[in-house]
NUPAVEX-375551 format. One record per residue (C-alpha): x, y, z. Coordinates in steps of 0.5 Angstrom, whole numbers, plus 2048, in hexadecimal, padded with zeros to 3 digits. Example, Ala and Ser with C-alpha at 12.3 -4.5 7.8 and 13.67 -1.06 7.14 Angstrom:
8197F781081B7FE80E
// end
This chain:
7817CB7AD7817CA7B477A7CB7B877B7D07BE7787CB7C377D7C67C17837CA7C377F7CD7CA77C7C67CC7827C57D177F7CA7D57797C57D777D7BF7D677C7BA7DC77A7BF7E17777BD7E77717C27E776F7C87E476E7CF7E97697D47E676A7DB7E97637DF7EA7607DC7E47597DE7E27537D87E27547D77DA75C7D77DB75B7D27E07567CE7DD75B7CD7D77607CA7DB75C7C67E175C7C07DD7637BF7DB7677B97DC76B7BC7E27687BF7E97667C67E87677CB7EE7647D17EE7687D77F27647DD7F37617E27F975B7DE7F97587D87F67537DB7F17547D57EC7527D07F17587CC7F07597C57F37607C77F57627CE7F77677D27FB7657D97FD76A7DF7FB7687E580076D7EA7FD76D7EB7F57757EB7F47767EF7EE77D7EC7ED77B7E57EA7817E27ED77E7E37F47777E17F27797DB7EF77E7D97F57787DB7FA7737D67F67797D17F677A7D17FE7737D17FF7727CB7FB7787C87FF7757CA80676E7C68037727C080176F7C17FA7777C17F777D7BF7FA7857C07F97877BD7F27807BF7EE7807C37E877A7C77E77777CC7E17757D37E47707D67E07707DD7E276E7E47E07737EA7DF76F7EF7DA7697EE7DE7627EA7DC7637E37DC76A7DF7DD76E7E17D77757DE7D97777D77DA77D7D57DF7807CE7E07827CE7E77867C87EB7847C87F27897C87F77897C87FF78D7CF8007867D27FD7837D18047857D880677F7D980B77B7DE8077757DA8067757D880E7757DF80F76E7E080C76B7D980D76E7D781476E7DE81876A7DF81E7677E581A7627E58157657E580E7617EB80C7647EF81176B7ED81076A7EF8087667F680A76C7F880F7717F680976D7FA80576E8008097757FF80A7767FE80377280580177680880777D80680377A8087FD77880F7FF77B81180577981780977981D80677E81A80178381880678481180878180E80E78280881277D80481677C7FE81A7757FA81A7757F481F76F7F081D76B7EA82176C7E882976B7EF82B76A7EE8327717EB8337747F082F7717F58337747F283977B7F283677B7F983477980083777680783577A80C83277581183276D81183276A80C82F76580F82A76180882976080683075980783075780782975580182575880281E75B7FC8197617FC81475E7FC80D75980180E75B80780975B80C80F75E80881476480780F76580E80E76580F81676B80A81676F80D81176E81481477081181B77680D81877A81381877B81281F77F80D82377D80782677980182377280082176E7FA8257697F68217647F08237637EA81F75D7ED81D7607F381A75E7F88207637FD8217657FC82976A80182976F80682677680982977880282D77F80182F7817FA82E7857F78337877F083278E7EE8327917EE82B7967E782D7957E28287917E68237937E481B7937EB8177977ED81179D7F181379C7F88117957F98147947FD81A7907FD8217897FE81E78B7F781A78E7F48207887F68257837F38207877EC81F7887EC8277807ED82877F7E78237837E28277807E482D7797E482B7747E18257747E88227777E981B77B7F081A77A7F48147807F98137817FF80E78880180E78980980E79080880B78F8038057878038047867FC8047817F88087837F280C77F7ED8107817E981677F7E381A7827DF81F7877E381F7897E38187887E78127847E380D7827E88087857EE8057817F37FF7837F97FC77D7FD7FC77F8007F577F7F97F27787F77F5
// end
């Protein structure tokens, strides 16, 4: 009889590192002293790991979660193209329960990690806006699909490159995205035309803004409309990030530097 460990040993043979995705303290301690470098990929470094990559979004799709972790490790020069890593990731909840062998490739640099780690806006603000867009994508407004455009960061410059379409309900307020009551307001106002402008710290500066940058040189996939073009263009001309919910296909997309760098299906999130 052949031992199962012998048949599956190739999964961890000659790997250059072990990535643990959101481990508990006890799970991390089991692997902390292995003969290969151990990297923790999680929203927070609660296990006080020596090598850590932040995972601001808990991607439900395991492949996306792994790609984000690998890209973050590449950006921090923890791994490089050609390395092989073993990824211990959770599929069914609780501690990581699945092992995936991954070869690091240069094309894994998609810009997703940069969106959170190097954006002008606070990563938590970007995450909060994503969550609003994702929930809108799931539920819509009164059962009907809805589109929305959120411009996050570099608010002063964005305001200078846009004009109001209507009265700004946030003009004299001091409300921040992430507050449950404020998020309800955002969802309600999303039914109307124009973009939301949100500051680096999450303050909602304006609603109903018409973005006026030129679309020349903006790189967006074919088939996307004016809302995506406007979002992409404003990120080319400012240091903002655009998060767009498409009314037609229900997907949430992010733009930075004039390019689309992230696409999420709210139903799969």
